[in-house]
C-alpha positions, 0 to 999 in steps of 0.5 A: 182710641179703641182697642181696634184702632190701637192694636195695629199701632201697638204692633208697629211700635213693638217692631220699632221699639223691640217690646211692648210695655206700659210706658210705650203704650202711654207714649202712644196714647199721648201722641195719639191725643196730640194728633187728634186734638181739636183744631189740629188738622192733617196739615198740622200733624205733619210738622207736629213737634214735642219737647219732652224732658225725661231721663234717657233710660228705660222705662222713661225712654220707652215713652219717647218711642211711643210718642214718635210712633 
């Protein structure tokens, strides 16, 4: 993921989440890695699901918003 491809994604995530922080960006990168993993086509990413176990409080919950984007 380059800075060029990341900038509009971060902007969208900021609108959804309310602010930009390191955990939001880490979540974005995790989601991007899952979506672009080998053997995952566009058809599969439409139904891509993740089970994540983190405390539902900042900064951990920020990670979840990043992954959703």
